[in-house]
C-alpha positions in Angstrom: -12.9 2.4 17.1 -12.0 0.7 13.9 -9.1 1.2 11.5 -9.3 0.2 7.8 -5.9 -0.2 6.3 -5.4 -0.2 2.5 -2.7 -2.6 1.2 -1.7 -2.5 -2.4 0.2 -5.0 -4.5 3.3 -3.8 -6.4 5.9 -5.4 -8.6 8.9 -6.9 -6.9 11.9 -4.6 -7.8 14.3 -7.6 -7.5 12.5 -9.5 -10.3 13.0 -8.8 -14.0 10.0 -7.2 -15.8 8.8 -8.7 -19.0 7.1 -6.6 -21.7 4.2 -8.3 -23.5 2.7 -6.1 -26.2 1.5 -2.9 -24.6 1.9 -3.9 -20.9 4.3 -5.6 -18.5 3.6 -9.3 -17.8 2.0 -9.6 -14.4 3.1 -12.6 -12.4 1.3 -12.8 -9.0 4.1 -14.7 -7.3 6.5 -11.8 -8.2 4.4 -9.1 -6.5 5.0 -7.8 -3.0 3.1 -5.5 -0.6 3.7 -1.8 -0.9 6.3 -0.9 1.8 4.4 2.3 2.9 1.2 0.3 3.3 2.9 -2.2 5.6 3.9 0.8 7.8 0.2 1.7 8.0 -0.5 -1.9 9.1 2.1 -1.7 11.8 0.9 1.7 13.0 -2.7 0.3 13.3 -1.4 -2.8 15.2 0.4 -0.5 17.7 -2.7 1.6 18.2 -4.6 -1.7 18.9 -2.0 -2.8 21.4 -2.4 0.5 23.2 -6.2 -0.1 23.4 -7.1 2.8 21.1 -8.2 0.6 18.2 -10.6 -2.2 18.7 -10.6 -3.8 15.2 -8.2 -3.7 12.2 -9.6 -4.4 8.7 -7.3 -4.8 5.8 -8.6 -3.9 2.3 -6.6 -5.2 -0.7 -7.2 -5.5 -4.4 -4.6 -7.6 -6.3 -3.6 -10.8 -8.0 -2.7 -12.8 -4.8 -3.7 -13.3 -1.2 -0.1 -13.3 0.1 -0.1 -9.7 1.1 -3.5 -10.0 2.9 -2.2 -13.0 4.9 0.9 -11.1 5.9 -1.1 -8.2 7.2 -3.3 -10.7 9.1 -0.2 -12.3 10.6 1.1 -8.9 11.7 -2.0 -8.4 13.8 -5.0 -7.4 11.6 -8.4 -9.0 12.6 -10.0 -9.6 9.2 -9.6 -8.7 5.5 -11.6 -7.6 2.5 -10.0 -8.9 -0.8 -10.8 -8.4 -4.4 -8.8 -10.5 -7.0 -7.8 -8.6 -10.1 -4.9 -7.8 -12.4 -2.8 -4.9 -11.1 -2.6 -3.3 -14.6 -6.4 -3.0 -14.6 -6.5 -1.0 -11.3 -6.9 2.7 -11.1 -7.4 5.0 -8.0 -11.1 5.4 -9.1 -11.7 1.6 -9.1 -10.0 1.2 -5.7 -12.1 3.9 -4.1 -15.4 2.7 -5.8 -14.8 -0.9 -4.6 -13.9 0.2 -1.1 -17.0 2.4 -0.7 -19.2 -0.4 -2.1 -18.0 -3.0 0.4 -17.0 -1.0 3.5 -19.7 0.2 5.8 -18.9 3.8 6.8 -18.7 4.4 10.5 -18.2 7.5 12.5 -15.6 5.7 14.6 -13.4 4.7 11.7 -10.0 5.9 10.6 -8.7 5.0 7.1 -4.9 4.4 6.9 -2.8 4.2 3.7 0.8 4.4 2.8 1.8 7.9 1.7 2.9 6.6 -1.7 2.2 3.8 -4.1 5.6 2.9 -5.3 4.4 1.3 -8.5 3.0 4.5 -10.1 4.1 7.0 -7.4 0.4 7.6 -6.9 -1.0 9.9 -4.2 -4.5 9.9 -5.6 -6.3 7.2 -3.5 -6.3 8.9 -0.1 -7.4 12.3 -1.4 -10.1 10.8 -3.6 -11.3 8.6 -0.7 -11.5 11.5 1.7 -13.4 13.6 -0.9 -16.0 10.8 -1.4 -16.4 10.4 2.4 -16.5 14.1 3.0 -13.9 13.8 5.8 -10.4 15.3 6.4 -7.3 13.9 4.8 -3.9 14.3 6.6 -0.8 13.2 4.7 2.7 12.1 5.7 2.0 11.4 9.3 5.0 10.4 11.4 3.5 10.6 14.9 0.0 9.9 16.2 -1.4 10.9 19.6 -5.0 10.6 20.9 -6.7 12.6 23.7 -10.3 11.9 24.4 -12.0 12.1 21.0 -9.4 14.3 19.4 -6.4 13.0 17.4 -3.2 14.9 17.0 -1.4 14.1 13.8 2.2 15.2 13.4 3.2 15.6 9.8 6.3 16.8 7.8 6.4 18.9 4.7 8.8 21.2 2.9 8.0 24.2 5.2 8.2 22.6 8.6 6.4 20.1 11.0 2.7 21.0 11.2 0.4 19.4 13.8 -3.2 18.8 12.9 -6.2 17.9 15.1 -9.0 15.8 13.8 -11.9 13.7 14.9 -12.9 10.3 13.4 -13.6 9.6 10.7 -10.6 10.8 8.7 -8.1 9.6 6.2 -4.4 9.5 6.9 -1.2 8.5 5.1 1.8 7.1 6.9 5.4 8.3 6.6 8.5 6.1 6.9 9.3 7.3 10.5 5.9 6.4 11.9 6.7 2.7 12.4 8.9 -0.2 11.2 6.8 -3.2 10.1 7.3 -6.2 12.3 8.2 -9.7 11.2 5.2 -12.0 11.8 5.9 -14.8 14.3 5.2 -18.5 13.4 2.2 -18.7 15.8 0.7 -15.5 14.3 1.2 -16.9 10.8 -0.8 -20.0 11.8 -3.5 -17.9 13.5 -3.8 -15.8 10.3 -5.0 -18.8 8.3 -8.1 -18.9 10.5 -9.0 -15.2 10.3 -11.9 -14.3 8.0 -11.2 -13.0 4.5 -14.2 -11.6 2.6 -14.0 -11.9 -1.2 -15.6 -9.0 -3.1 -16.2 -8.2 -6.7 -14.3 -5.3 -8.4 -16.6 -2.3 -9.1 -16.7 -1.3 -12.7 -16.4 2.4 -13.5 -16.6 4.4 -16.7 -13.6 6.6 -15.6 -11.1 4.0 -16.7 -8.0 5.0 -18.7 -6.8 2.8 -21.5 -3.1 2.1 -22.3 -2.5 3.0 -26.0 1.1 1.9 -26.1 4.1 1.1 -23.9 7.7 0.9 -25.0 11.0 0.4 -23.2 13.2 3.6 -23.2 15.9 3.4 -25.8 18.4 5.0 -23.4 17.9 2.2 -20.9 18.4 -0.5 -23.6 21.7 1.2 -24.6 23.1 1.8 -21.1 22.3 -1.6 -19.6 24.4 -4.6 -20.3 24.8 -7.9 -18.5 28.4 -8.8 -17.8 29.9 -12.1 -16.7 32.4 -12.2 -13.9 35.3 -12.7 -16.3 34.2 -9.7 -18.4 33.9 -7.5 -15.3 37.4 -8.5 -14.1 38.8 -7.7 -17.5 37.1 -4.3 -17.5 38.4 -3.4 -14.1 42.0 -4.5 -15.0 41.7 -2.4 -18.2 40.7 0.7 -16.1 43.6 0.2 -13.7 46.1 -0.1 -16.6 
């Protein structure tokens, strides 16, 4: 049994975004791994520790290898990485590249975070499942396996549905499924020797173009940097 985990690269919310022309400046060192995708990595590692999963493959497209190396240090066995600018990525490109370089297997589950926090995108898992002609189960917070059947506990606005599925299938992970572990120093060192396959990004005609991008005027008016002295003076003025 093999698990393929998709890890996406997103902008670090603690870093200041810089607008260059019609797009934000992309600095690879300022990118971090999508939090929901790290939950999927942790869930796959726990399944492997239970003897349910034999191999964990990380698939990542992005500007830097740091997120791939972190997933390998958490417990993944190998990685598939395609270097590209985040602003050039679309769900269609991610799916096309994955299908071009991942050999489909009947004993494979595809795991993704339930949400891409950069564009709040839910498109990749549904699009991937459609191309693979397999089930897609979203917002899974509990996984159980009996024989060849998987029970996936989900959560939606109505209640807590439980789905049954056989591999292959696509699933997205919810926050309550697992908490990503901190890689230990020995695992970080071992991760440097694990194989990373470099792939080319698949071109696609279904590629949207950014016509323009502007900062919202309300944000510019409402945000202001204050020094410590100015803040103290403002607080004293409110008290008086």
